[in-house]
KOLNU-896977 format. One line per 4 residues: number of its first residue (from 0); their letters; for each residue x negated, y, z negated of N, C-alpha, C. Coordinates in nm, 2 decimals. Example, Ala and Ser with C-alpha at 12.3 -4.5 7.8 and 13.67 -1.06 7.14 Angstrom:
0 = AS = -1.32/-0.57/-0.78/-1.23/-0.45/-0.78/-1.32/-0.33/-0.78; -1.28/-0.22/-0.71/-1.37/-0.11/-0.71/-1.29/0.00/-0.79
END
This chain:
0 = MKSI = 8.69/-5.47/-3.85/8.68/-5.37/-3.75/8.63/-5.24/-3.81; 8.53/-5.18/-3.75/8.48/-5.05/-3.80/8.56/-4.93/-3.74; 8.57/-4.82/-3.81/8.63/-4.70/-3.76/8.55/-4.58/-3.81; 8.57/-4.47/-3.75/8.49/-4.35/-3.79/8.59/-4.24/-3.84
4 = VTAM = 8.55/-4.17/-3.95/8.63/-4.06/-4.00/8.62/-3.94/-3.91; 8.73/-3.89/-3.86/8.73/-3.78/-3.77/8.79/-3.65/-3.84; 8.84/-3.66/-3.96/8.88/-3.54/-4.04/8.76/-3.49/-4.11; 8.77/-3.36/-4.15/8.66/-3.30/-4.23/8.64/-3.38/-4.35
8 = IANL = 8.75/-3.42/-4.42/8.75/-3.51/-4.53/8.87/-3.60/-4.52; 8.85/-3.73/-4.53/8.96/-3.83/-4.53/8.98/-3.88/-4.67; 9.11/-3.87/-4.71/9.14/-3.91/-4.85/9.15/-4.06/-4.86; 9.10/-4.12/-4.96/9.12/-4.26/-4.99/9.21/-4.27/-5.11
12 = HAKP = 9.33/-4.33/-5.09/9.43/-4.34/-5.19/9.44/-4.48/-5.26; 9.50/-4.48/-5.38/9.52/-4.61/-5.44/9.63/-4.69/-5.38; 9.72/-4.62/-5.31/9.84/-4.69/-5.24/9.86/-4.62/-5.11; 9.92/-4.68/-5.02/9.95/-4.62/-4.89/10.06/-4.51/-4.90
16 = DETS = 10.03/-4.41/-4.97/10.12/-4.31/-5.01/10.05/-4.18/-5.04; 10.07/-4.07/-4.97/10.00/-3.95/-5.00/10.01/-3.90/-5.14; 10.12/-3.94/-5.21/10.13/-3.89/-5.35/10.07/-3.98/-5.45; 10.01/-4.09/-5.40/9.94/-4.18/-5.50/9.80/-4.13/-5.54
20 = ELID = 9.74/-4.19/-5.63/9.61/-4.14/-5.69/9.50/-4.13/-5.58; 9.43/-4.01/-5.58/9.32/-4.00/-5.49/9.20/-4.07/-5.56; 9.14/-4.17/-5.50/9.03/-4.24/-5.56/8.90/-4.21/-5.50; 8.90/-4.15/-5.38/8.77/-4.12/-5.31/8.80/-4.03/-5.19
24 = EVLY = 8.69/-3.97/-5.14/8.70/-3.89/-5.02/8.59/-3.95/-4.93; 8.62/-3.97/-4.80/8.52/-4.02/-4.71/8.50/-3.90/-4.61; 8.37/-3.86/-4.59/8.34/-3.74/-4.51/8.33/-3.77/-4.36; 8.34/-3.66/-4.28/8.34/-3.67/-4.14/8.22/-3.75/-4.09
28 = GMTV = 8.24/-3.84/-3.99/8.13/-3.91/-3.93/8.09/-4.04/-4.01; 8.14/-4.06/-4.13/8.11/-4.18/-4.20/8.20/-4.29/-4.14; 8.15/-4.41/-4.14/8.22/-4.53/-4.09/8.28/-4.61/-4.21; 8.39/-4.67/-4.18/8.46/-4.76/-4.28/8.50/-4.89/-4.21
32 = DILT = 8.51/-4.99/-4.28/8.56/-5.12/-4.23/8.71/-5.13/-4.26; 8.79/-5.16/-4.16/8.93/-5.18/-4.18/8.96/-5.32/-4.22; 9.02/-5.34/-4.34/9.05/-5.47/-4.39/9.19/-5.52/-4.36; 9.28/-5.42/-4.36/9.42/-5.46/-4.33/9.49/-5.34/-4.26
36 = DCHE = 9.56/-5.37/-4.15/9.64/-5.27/-4.09/9.78/-5.28/-4.15; 9.81/-5.17/-4.23/9.93/-5.18/-4.32/10.06/-5.16/-4.24; 10.07/-5.04/-4.17/10.18/-5.01/-4.08/10.13/-4.90/-3.99; 10.22/-4.83/-3.93/10.18/-4.74/-3.82/10.10/-4.62/-3.88
40 = DWVY = 10.11/-4.59/-4.01/10.04/-4.47/-4.06/9.91/-4.50/-4.14; 9.90/-4.62/-4.20/9.80/-4.64/-4.30/9.72/-4.77/-4.27; 9.59/-4.77/-4.31/9.50/-4.89/-4.31/9.44/-4.90/-4.44; 9.40/-5.02/-4.48/9.33/-5.05/-4.60/9.19/-5.07/-4.56
44 = VQTA = 9.10/-4.99/-4.62/8.96/-4.98/-4.57/8.86/-5.00/-4.68; 8.74/-5.04/-4.64/8.62/-5.05/-4.74/8.51/-4.96/-4.68; 8.46/-4.88/-4.77/8.35/-4.79/-4.73/8.21/-4.86/-4.73; 8.11/-4.80/-4.69/7.97/-4.86/-4.68/7.92/-4.89/-4.82
48 = YRYI = 7.98/-4.82/-4.93/7.94/-4.84/-5.06/8.04/-4.92/-5.14; 8.12/-5.00/-5.07/8.21/-5.10/-5.12/8.33/-5.05/-5.20; 8.37/-4.93/-5.17/8.49/-4.87/-5.23/8.60/-4.91/-5.14; 8.72/-4.94/-5.20/8.83/-4.99/-5.12/8.95/-4.90/-5.15
52 = GYCQ = 9.03/-4.87/-5.05/9.15/-4.79/-5.07/9.22/-4.77/-4.94; 9.33/-4.70/-4.94/9.42/-4.67/-4.83/9.39/-4.54/-4.76; 9.38/-4.54/-4.63/9.34/-4.42/-4.56/9.44/-4.40/-4.44; 9.48/-4.28/-4.41/9.57/-4.25/-4.30/9.50/-4.27/-4.17
56 = KADL = 9.57/-4.34/-4.08/9.51/-4.36/-3.94/9.48/-4.23/-3.87; 9.56/-4.12/-3.90/9.53/-4.00/-3.83/9.40/-3.94/-3.86; 9.33/-3.98/-3.97/9.20/-3.93/-4.00/9.08/-4.02/-3.95; 9.12/-4.12/-3.87/9.02/-4.21/-3.82/9.02/-4.23/-3.67
60 = LLDE = 8.91/-4.27/-3.61/8.90/-4.31/-3.48/8.89/-4.47/-3.48; 9.00/-4.53/-3.44/9.01/-4.68/-3.45/8.95/-4.74/-3.32; 8.82/-4.74/-3.31/8.76/-4.80/-3.19/8.63/-4.87/-3.23; 8.64/-5.00/-3.23/8.53/-5.08/-3.28/8.40/-5.06/-3.21
64 = ETAA = 8.40/-5.05/-3.08/8.27/-5.04/-3.00/8.21/-4.90/-3.03; 8.29/-4.79/-3.03/8.24/-4.66/-3.05/8.19/-4.65/-3.19; 8.26/-4.71/-3.29/8.22/-4.70/-3.43/8.09/-4.77/-3.46; 8.07/-4.88/-3.39/7.94/-4.96/-3.41/7.83/-4.88/-3.36
68 = KWHS = 7.85/-4.82/-3.24/7.74/-4.73/-3.18/7.72/-4.61/-3.26; 7.82/-4.55/-3.31/7.81/-4.43/-3.39/7.73/-4.46/-3.52; 7.77/-4.57/-3.58/7.71/-4.61/-3.71/7.55/-4.62/-3.69; 7.51/-4.67/-3.58/7.36/-4.69/-3.56/7.29/-4.56/-3.51
72 = EAQP = 7.37/-4.48/-3.44/7.30/-4.36/-3.37/7.32/-4.23/-3.44; 7.43/-4.21/-3.51/7.46/-4.08/-3.57/7.38/-4.07/-3.70; 7.25/-4.03/-3.69/7.17/-4.03/-3.81/7.16/-3.89/-3.88; 7.17/-3.78/-3.81/7.16/-3.66/-3.88/7.28/-3.63/-3.97
76 = IIIQ = 7.26/-3.57/-4.08/7.36/-3.53/-4.17/7.36/-3.38/-4.20; 7.47/-3.33/-4.24/7.49/-3.19/-4.27/7.44/-3.17/-4.42; 7.35/-3.07/-4.44/7.30/-3.05/-4.58/7.35/-2.91/-4.63; 7.41/-2.83/-4.55/7.47/-2.70/-4.59/7.61/-2.73/-4.65
80 = SFAD = 7.65/-2.66/-4.75/7.77/-2.68/-4.82/7.89/-2.69/-4.72; 7.89/-2.59/-4.63/7.99/-2.58/-4.53/7.92/-2.54/-4.40; 7.95/-2.61/-4.29/7.88/-2.58/-4.16/7.98/-2.57/-4.05; 8.00/-2.45/-3.99/8.09/-2.43/-3.88/8.02/-2.49/-3.75
84 = VLQQ = 8.09/-2.57/-3.68/8.05/-2.62/-3.55/8.11/-2.53/-3.45; 8.02/-2.46/-3.37/8.07/-2.36/-3.27/8.06/-2.41/-3.13; 8.14/-2.35/-3.04/8.14/-2.39/-2.90/8.02/-2.35/-2.83; 7.95/-2.24/-2.87/7.83/-2.20/-2.81/7.72/-2.17/-2.92
88 = PRIQ = 7.59/-2.17/-2.88/7.49/-2.14/-2.99/7.47/-1.99/-3.02; 7.58/-1.93/-3.07/7.57/-1.79/-3.11/7.68/-1.77/-3.21; 7.65/-1.68/-3.31/7.74/-1.67/-3.42/7.88/-1.61/-3.38; 7.89/-1.55/-3.27/8.02/-1.49/-3.23/8.11/-1.59/-3.16
92 = STKL = 8.06/-1.71/-3.14/8.14/-1.82/-3.07/8.25/-1.87/-3.15; 8.35/-1.93/-3.08/8.47/-1.99/-3.14/8.43/-2.12/-3.22; 8.49/-2.14/-3.33/8.47/-2.25/-3.41/8.55/-2.38/-3.36; 8.48/-2.49/-3.35/8.54/-2.61/-3.32/8.60/-2.68/-3.44
96 = MTLV = 8.52/-2.68/-3.55/8.56/-2.74/-3.68/8.46/-2.70/-3.78; 8.49/-2.72/-3.91/8.40/-2.70/-4.02/8.37/-2.84/-4.08; 8.24/-2.86/-4.11/8.20/-2.98/-4.17/8.14/-2.95/-4.31; 8.15/-3.05/-4.40/8.09/-3.03/-4.54/7.97/-3.11/-4.55
100 = KGSS = 7.89/-3.08/-4.66/7.77/-3.14/-4.69/7.79/-3.29/-4.70; 7.70/-3.37/-4.63/7.71/-3.51/-4.63/7.77/-3.57/-4.50; 7.83/-3.49/-4.42/7.89/-3.53/-4.29/7.79/-3.58/-4.20; 7.82/-3.68/-4.11/7.73/-3.74/-4.01/7.77/-3.69/-3.87
104 = IGVV = 7.67/-3.66/-3.79/7.69/-3.62/-3.66/7.58/-3.67/-3.57; 7.60/-3.66/-3.44/7.50/-3.69/-3.34/7.43/-3.57/-3.29; 7.30/-3.58/-3.26/7.23/-3.46/-3.20/7.19/-3.50/-3.06; 7.21/-3.40/-2.97/7.18/-3.42/-2.83/7.08/-3.32/-2.79
108 = TQED = 7.00/-3.35/-2.69/6.89/-3.26/-2.64/6.95/-3.18/-2.52; 6.93/-3.05/-2.54/6.97/-2.96/-2.43/6.86/-2.86/-2.41; 6.84/-2.82/-2.29/6.74/-2.72/-2.26/6.80/-2.58/-2.28; 6.72/-2.49/-2.31/6.76/-2.34/-2.32/6.85/-2.32/-2.44
112 = VPEE = 6.84/-2.41/-2.54/6.91/-2.38/-2.67/6.81/-2.32/-2.76; 6.85/-2.20/-2.82/6.75/-2.14/-2.91/6.71/-2.23/-3.02; 6.59/-2.21/-3.07/6.53/-2.30/-3.17/6.61/-2.31/-3.30; 6.68/-2.20/-3.33/6.75/-2.19/-3.46/6.89/-2.27/-3.45
116 = WSAI = 6.92/-2.31/-3.33/7.04/-2.39/-3.31/7.02/-2.53/-3.26; 7.11/-2.62/-3.29/7.10/-2.76/-3.25/7.23/-2.79/-3.18; 7.22/-2.86/-3.07/7.34/-2.92/-3.00/7.38/-3.05/-3.07; 7.50/-3.06/-3.11/7.55/-3.18/-3.17/7.67/-3.25/-3.10
120 = QLVS = 7.68/-3.37/-3.12/7.80/-3.44/-3.06/7.89/-3.49/-3.17; 8.02/-3.45/-3.15/8.12/-3.49/-3.25/8.17/-3.63/-3.21; 8.25/-3.69/-3.30/8.30/-3.82/-3.28/8.39/-3.82/-3.15; 8.45/-3.72/-3.12/8.54/-3.71/-3.00/8.46/-3.70/-2.87
124 = GKIG = 8.33/-3.68/-2.88/8.24/-3.67/-2.77/8.21/-3.52/-2.73; 8.29/-3.43/-2.79/8.27/-3.29/-2.77/8.13/-3.25/-2.81; 8.07/-3.15/-2.75/7.94/-3.09/-2.78/7.97/-2.96/-2.86; 7.90/-2.94/-2.97/7.91/-2.82/-3.04/7.77/-2.78/-3.09
128 = YVRT = 7.76/-2.67/-3.16/7.63/-2.61/-3.20/7.64/-2.57/-3.35; 7.53/-2.61/-3.43/7.52/-2.57/-3.56/7.38/-2.52/-3.58; 7.36/-2.45/-3.69/7.22/-2.40/-3.72/7.13/-2.52/-3.75; 7.01/-2.52/-3.69/6.92/-2.63/-3.71/6.88/-2.66/-3.85
132 = KWLQ = 6.87/-2.55/-3.93/6.83/-2.57/-4.07/6.94/-2.63/-4.16; 7.06/-2.65/-4.10/7.16/-2.71/-4.18/7.17/-2.86/-4.15; 7.07/-2.91/-4.07/7.07/-3.06/-4.04/6.95/-3.12/-4.10; 6.97/-3.25/-4.13/6.86/-3.33/-4.18/6.88/-3.48/-4.13
136 = EKPS = 6.77/-3.54/-4.09/6.78/-3.68/-4.06/6.81/-3.76/-4.18; 6.89/-3.86/-4.17/6.92/-3.94/-4.29/6.79/-3.99/-4.35; 6.76/-3.95/-4.48/6.63/-3.98/-4.54/6.62/-4.13/-4.58; 6.50/-4.17/-4.60/6.47/-4.30/-4.66/6.40/-4.29/-4.79
140 = QTQI = 6.45/-4.34/-4.89/6.38/-4.33/-5.02/6.24/-4.39/-5.02; 6.22/-4.49/-4.93/6.09/-4.56/-4.93/5.98/-4.47/-4.87; 6.02/-4.36/-4.80/5.92/-4.28/-4.74/5.86/-4.17/-4.83; 5.91/-4.16/-4.95/5.85/-4.06/-5.04/5.82/-4.12/-5.17
144 = TEHS = 5.74/-4.05/-5.25/5.70/-4.10/-5.38/5.81/-4.10/-5.48; 5.79/-4.17/-5.59/5.89/-4.17/-5.70/5.91/-4.03/-5.75; 5.80/-3.96/-5.77/5.81/-3.83/-5.83/5.89/-3.73/-5.74; 5.86/-3.74/-5.61/5.94/-3.65/-5.51/6.08/-3.69/-5.51
148 = FREN = 6.11/-3.82/-5.51/6.25/-3.86/-5.51/6.33/-3.81/-5.64; 6.26/-3.82/-5.75/6.33/-3.77/-5.87/6.35/-3.62/-5.87; 6.26/-3.55/-5.82/6.27/-3.40/-5.81/6.38/-3.37/-5.71; 6.38/-3.44/-5.59/6.48/-3.41/-5.49/6.62/-3.44/-5.53
152 = VVQT = 6.64/-3.55/-5.60/6.78/-3.59/-5.63/6.84/-3.49/-5.74; 6.75/-3.44/-5.82/6.80/-3.34/-5.92/6.84/-3.21/-5.85; 6.75/-3.16/-5.75/6.78/-3.04/-5.68/6.90/-3.05/-5.60; 6.93/-3.17/-5.54/7.05/-3.19/-5.46/7.17/-3.18/-5.55
156 = ALSY = 7.17/-3.24/-5.67/7.28/-3.23/-5.76/7.30/-3.09/-5.80; 7.20/-3.02/-5.82/7.21/-2.88/-5.87/7.27/-2.79/-5.75; 7.26/-2.83/-5.63/7.31/-2.75/-5.52/7.47/-2.75/-5.52; 7.52/-2.84/-5.61/7.67/-2.84/-5.62/7.72/-2.76/-5.75
160 = LATP = 7.62/-2.69/-5.81/7.66/-2.62/-5.93/7.78/-2.53/-5.91; 7.87/-2.53/-6.00/8.00/-2.44/-6.00/8.10/-2.50/-5.90; 8.07/-2.61/-5.84/8.18/-2.67/-5.75/8.29/-2.71/-5.84; 8.42/-2.68/-5.81/8.53/-2.72/-5.90/8.54/-2.87/-5.92
164 = YRWG = 8.59/-2.91/-6.03/8.61/-3.05/-6.06/8.74/-3.09/-5.98; 8.72/-3.21/-5.91/8.84/-3.26/-5.84/8.83/-3.42/-5.86; 8.94/-3.47/-5.91/8.95/-3.62/-5.93/8.94/-3.68/-5.79; 8.84/-3.77/-5.78/8.82/-3.84/-5.65/8.74/-3.76/-5.55
168 = GKSP = 8.71/-3.64/-5.58/8.64/-3.55/-5.49/8.49/-3.58/-5.46; 8.44/-3.54/-5.35/8.30/-3.57/-5.31/8.24/-3.47/-5.22; 8.29/-3.35/-5.23/8.24/-3.24/-5.14/8.23/-3.11/-5.21; 8.17/-3.01/-5.15/8.16/-2.88/-5.22/8.30/-2.81/-5.24
172 = LGID = 8.40/-2.87/-5.18/8.54/-2.81/-5.21/8.59/-2.86/-5.34; 8.53/-2.97/-5.39/8.57/-3.03/-5.52/8.51/-3.16/-5.54; 8.46/-3.19/-5.66/8.38/-3.31/-5.68/8.40/-3.37/-5.82; 8.40/-3.50/-5.83/8.41/-3.55/-5.97/8.28/-3.60/-6.01
176 = CSGL = 8.27/-3.67/-6.13/8.14/-3.70/-6.19/8.06/-3.80/-6.11; 8.13/-3.91/-6.07/8.06/-4.01/-5.99/8.04/-3.97/-5.84; 8.13/-3.88/-5.80/8.11/-3.82/-5.66/7.98/-3.74/-5.66; 7.96/-3.66/-5.76/7.83/-3.58/-5.76/7.71/-3.67/-5.76
180 = CSMA = 7.71/-3.77/-5.85/7.59/-3.85/-5.86/7.57/-3.94/-5.74; 7.68/-3.99/-5.68/7.66/-4.07/-5.56/7.62/-3.99/-5.44; 7.67/-3.86/-5.43/7.62/-3.78/-5.32/7.48/-3.73/-5.34; 7.44/-3.70/-5.46/7.30/-3.66/-5.48/7.20/-3.77/-5.44
184 = YMLN = 7.24/-3.90/-5.47/7.16/-4.01/-5.43/7.17/-4.04/-5.28; 7.29/-4.03/-5.22/7.31/-4.06/-5.08/7.23/-3.96/-4.99; 7.23/-3.84/-5.03/7.17/-3.73/-4.95/7.01/-3.75/-4.96; 6.97/-3.84/-5.05/6.83/-3.87/-5.06/6.80/-4.01/-5.02
188 = GVTI = 6.89/-4.08/-4.95/6.86/-4.20/-4.88/6.89/-4.33/-4.97; 6.97/-4.31/-5.08/7.00/-4.43/-5.16/7.15/-4.44/-5.18; 7.20/-4.56/-5.16/7.34/-4.58/-5.19/7.36/-4.64/-5.32; 7.44/-4.57/-5.41/7.47/-4.63/-5.54/7.62/-4.65/-5.55
192 = FRDA = 7.67/-4.72/-5.65/7.81/-4.74/-5.66/7.88/-4.61/-5.70; 7.99/-4.59/-5.64/8.07/-4.46/-5.65/8.16/-4.48/-5.77; 8.11/-4.49/-5.89/8.19/-4.50/-6.01/8.10/-4.48/-6.13; 8.16/-4.47/-6.25/8.08/-4.44/-6.37/8.04/-4.57/-6.44
196 = KMVE = 7.98/-4.66/-6.36/7.93/-4.78/-6.42/7.83/-4.84/-6.32; 7.74/-4.93/-6.38/7.64/-5.00/-6.29/7.71/-5.13/-6.24; 7.69/-5.16/-6.11/7.75/-5.27/-6.05/7.64/-5.36/-5.98; 7.64/-5.49/-6.00/7.55/-5.57/-5.93/7.55/-5.56/-5.78
200 = GFPI = 7.44/-5.56/-5.72/7.43/-5.55/-5.58/7.39/-5.41/-5.53; 7.39/-5.31/-5.63/7.34/-5.18/-5.61/7.21/-5.16/-5.68; 7.12/-5.06/-5.64/6.99/-5.06/-5.69/6.96/-5.00/-5.83; 7.07/-4.95/-5.90/7.05/-4.89/-6.03/7.05/-5.00/-6.13
204 = VKIE = 6.94/-4.99/-6.22/6.92/-5.09/-6.32/6.91/-5.03/-6.46; 6.97/-5.10/-6.55/6.97/-5.05/-6.69/6.83/-5.04/-6.75; 6.80/-4.93/-6.81/6.67/-4.91/-6.88/6.70/-4.86/-7.03; 6.60/-4.86/-7.11/6.61/-4.81/-7.25/6.64/-4.66/-7.24
208 = KEDR = 6.73/-4.62/-7.33/6.77/-4.48/-7.33/6.65/-4.39/-7.35; 6.55/-4.43/-7.43/6.44/-4.34/-7.46/6.34/-4.33/-7.34; 6.36/-4.42/-7.24/6.27/-4.42/-7.13/6.33/-4.34/-7.01; 6.44/-4.27/-7.03/6.50/-4.19/-6.93/6.40/-4.08/-6.88
212 = QKGD = 6.41/-4.06/-6.74/6.33/-3.96/-6.68/6.42/-3.88/-6.58; 6.37/-3.77/-6.53/6.44/-3.69/-6.44/6.49/-3.77/-6.32; 6.62/-3.75/-6.29/6.68/-3.83/-6.18/6.75/-3.95/-6.22; 6.73/-4.00/-6.34/6.80/-4.12/-6.39/6.95/-4.08/-6.41
216 = LLYF = 7.03/-4.19/-6.43/7.18/-4.17/-6.45/7.21/-4.20/-6.59; 7.30/-4.11/-6.65/7.35/-4.13/-6.79/7.49/-4.17/-6.78; 7.52/-4.28/-6.85/7.66/-4.33/-6.85/7.72/-4.31/-6.99; 7.84/-4.26/-6.98/7.93/-4.24/-7.10/8.06/-4.32/-7.07
220 = PGHI = 8.14/-4.34/-7.17/8.27/-4.40/-7.14/8.35/-4.32/-7.04; 8.37/-4.38/-6.92/8.44/-4.31/-6.81/8.38/-4.19/-6.75; 8.25/-4.18/-6.77/8.18/-4.06/-6.72/8.04/-4.09/-6.68; 7.98/-4.01/-6.59/7.84/-4.03/-6.55/7.78/-3.89/-6.52
224 = ALYM = 7.65/-3.88/-6.55/7.58/-3.76/-6.53/7.44/-3.79/-6.48; 7.37/-3.69/-6.43/7.24/-3.70/-6.37/7.14/-3.63/-6.46; 7.04/-3.70/-6.51/6.95/-3.65/-6.61/6.84/-3.56/-6.54; 6.82/-3.44/-6.60/6.73/-3.34/-6.54/6.60/-3.33/-6.61
228 = GDNL = 6.58/-3.41/-6.72/6.46/-3.39/-6.80/6.49/-3.29/-6.92; 6.40/-3.30/-7.02/6.41/-3.21/-7.13/6.55/-3.21/-7.20; 6.61/-3.33/-7.20/6.74/-3.35/-7.26/6.86/-3.28/-7.19; 6.83/-3.22/-7.07/6.94/-3.16/-7.00/6.99/-3.25/-6.89
232 = YVHS = 7.12/-3.24/-6.86/7.18/-3.32/-6.75/7.28/-3.23/-6.68; 7.30/-3.26/-6.55/7.40/-3.20/-6.46/7.51/-3.29/-6.44; 7.63/-3.25/-6.44/7.75/-3.33/-6.42/7.87/-3.25/-6.38; 7.97/-3.32/-6.32/8.10/-3.26/-6.29/8.19/-3.31/-6.40
236 = SLGG = 8.24/-3.22/-6.48/8.32/-3.25/-6.60/8.46/-3.20/-6.59; 8.55/-3.29/-6.62/8.69/-3.25/-6.63/8.71/-3.15/-6.74; 8.64/-3.17/-6.85/8.64/-3.08/-6.96/8.58/-2.94/-6.93; 8.48/-2.94/-6.84/8.42/-2.81/-6.81/8.47/-2.75/-6.68
240 = NEVT = 8.56/-2.82/-6.61/8.63/-2.77/-6.49/8.54/-2.76/-6.37; 8.41/-2.78/-6.38/8.32/-2.77/-6.26/8.19/-2.84/-6.29; 8.10/-2.84/-6.18/7.97/-2.89/-6.20/7.89/-2.79/-6.29; 7.83/-2.85/-6.39/7.76/-2.76/-6.49/7.65/-2.84/-6.55
244 = INSL = 7.57/-2.77/-6.63/7.46/-2.83/-6.70/7.49/-2.83/-6.85; 7.45/-2.94/-6.92/7.47/-2.95/-7.06/7.34/-3.02/-7.12; 7.34/-3.03/-7.25/7.22/-3.08/-7.32/7.26/-3.19/-7.42; 7.16/-3.29/-7.44/7.18/-3.39/-7.54/7.12/-3.34/-7.67
248 = DKQH = 7.06/-3.23/-7.67/6.99/-3.18/-7.79/7.09/-3.09/-7.87; 7.12/-3.13/-7.99/7.22/-3.05/-8.07/7.17/-2.91/-8.11; 7.04/-2.89/-8.09/6.99/-2.75/-8.12/7.00/-2.66/-8.00; 7.04/-2.72/-7.89/7.04/-2.64/-7.76/7.18/-2.57/-7.75
252 = ALYR = 7.18/-2.45/-7.69/7.30/-2.38/-7.67/7.40/-2.45/-7.58; 7.35/-2.54/-7.49/7.44/-2.61/-7.40/7.48/-2.75/-7.45; 7.46/-2.78/-7.57/7.49/-2.91/-7.63/7.64/-2.94/-7.63; 7.67/-3.06/-7.59/7.81/-3.11/-7.59/7.81/-3.23/-7.68
256 = HDLA = 7.87/-3.21/-7.80/7.87/-3.32/-7.90/7.95/-3.44/-7.85; 8.06/-3.42/-7.78/8.14/-3.54/-7.74/8.06/-3.63/-7.64; 7.97/-3.58/-7.56/7.90/-3.66/-7.47/7.76/-3.71/-7.54; 7.70/-3.62/-7.61/7.57/-3.66/-7.67/7.58/-3.77/-7.77
260 = TTLT = 7.70/-3.79/-7.83/7.72/-3.89/-7.93/7.78/-4.02/-7.87; 7.81/-4.02/-7.74/7.87/-4.13/-7.68/7.80/-4.19/-7.56; 7.67/-4.15/-7.55/7.59/-4.21/-7.44/7.57/-4.36/-7.46; 7.62/-4.43/-7.36/7.62/-4.58/-7.37/7.50/-4.65/-7.30
264 = EVGS = 7.47/-4.60/-7.18/7.36/-4.66/-7.11/7.29/-4.56/-7.02; 7.17/-4.60/-6.98/7.09/-4.52/-6.88/7.05/-4.61/-6.77; 7.07/-4.56/-6.65/7.04/-4.64/-6.53/6.93/-4.58/-6.45; 6.85/-4.65/-6.38/6.74/-4.60/-6.31/6.71/-4.68/-6.18
268 = LFPE = 6.67/-4.61/-6.08/6.62/-4.67/-5.95/6.48/-4.73/-5.97; 6.42/-4.68/-6.07/6.28/-4.72/-6.10/6.27/-4.78/-6.24; 6.30/-4.91/-6.26/6.32/-4.97/-6.39/6.19/-4.99/-6.46; 6.07/-4.98/-6.40/5.95/-5.00/-6.47/5.93/-4.90/-6.58
272 = KPNR = 5.89/-4.95/-6.70/5.88/-4.87/-6.82/5.77/-4.76/-6.79; 5.79/-4.63/-6.82/5.69/-4.53/-6.79/5.58/-4.54/-6.89; 5.46/-4.50/-6.85/5.34/-4.49/-6.94/5.36/-4.38/-7.04; 5.33/-4.40/-7.16/5.35/-4.29/-7.26/5.22/-4.27/-7.33
END
């Protein structure tokens, strides 16, 4: 049974207990599959990227028919860090709710709406308004060149710079290492595994370390980063407390010895060896 996230952020826990480990966050408008109905407050769910955990029912719309329709039709996503959904298309209007980057919504056509505003439909069916420039159709990686994808995924990751580190986080309110990399890819039309390892069935393939290019993924023990080129990488680091940039070059001011000396693998969406 499919369901839709109706909270700004729905927490995914290791156990059906609010005090248990936060393992992931599922954003507004994303759909999940309910695997087990635990009891009146919790369900055991699986995300579209095969992450499994416990979610509170209060954060979900448990309606199979609505969820299936929403999954196929709610294509636009929020690309602004935080987007207020307003009752009317004017900045003085009352806020219905706030959505974070990566949330999914529906767009409806209305006459007489100023060009800078878009009418959107929430999961509840309510109509609200957000700034048009904060919306983007869900992209497809196949529609752009490899070069453009690599550039875009790096710029998306950099848009989270200075976001606080949050274990299990996946939003501008707080994000962890794999949350950053998975969101950077998701916002550019590619679903990767939401963890610091490569998993079969996902499109990231191991390549030689020396063949790394901009947009590839760097794997360390229990950590993942996104390569920017020129030995630089962007990552959300518990040691650094936020999303930051570091270097693999020991001569660079941003060098981190603990990571540069423990790089285990490099993964790429484009495994073909580059011409040198």
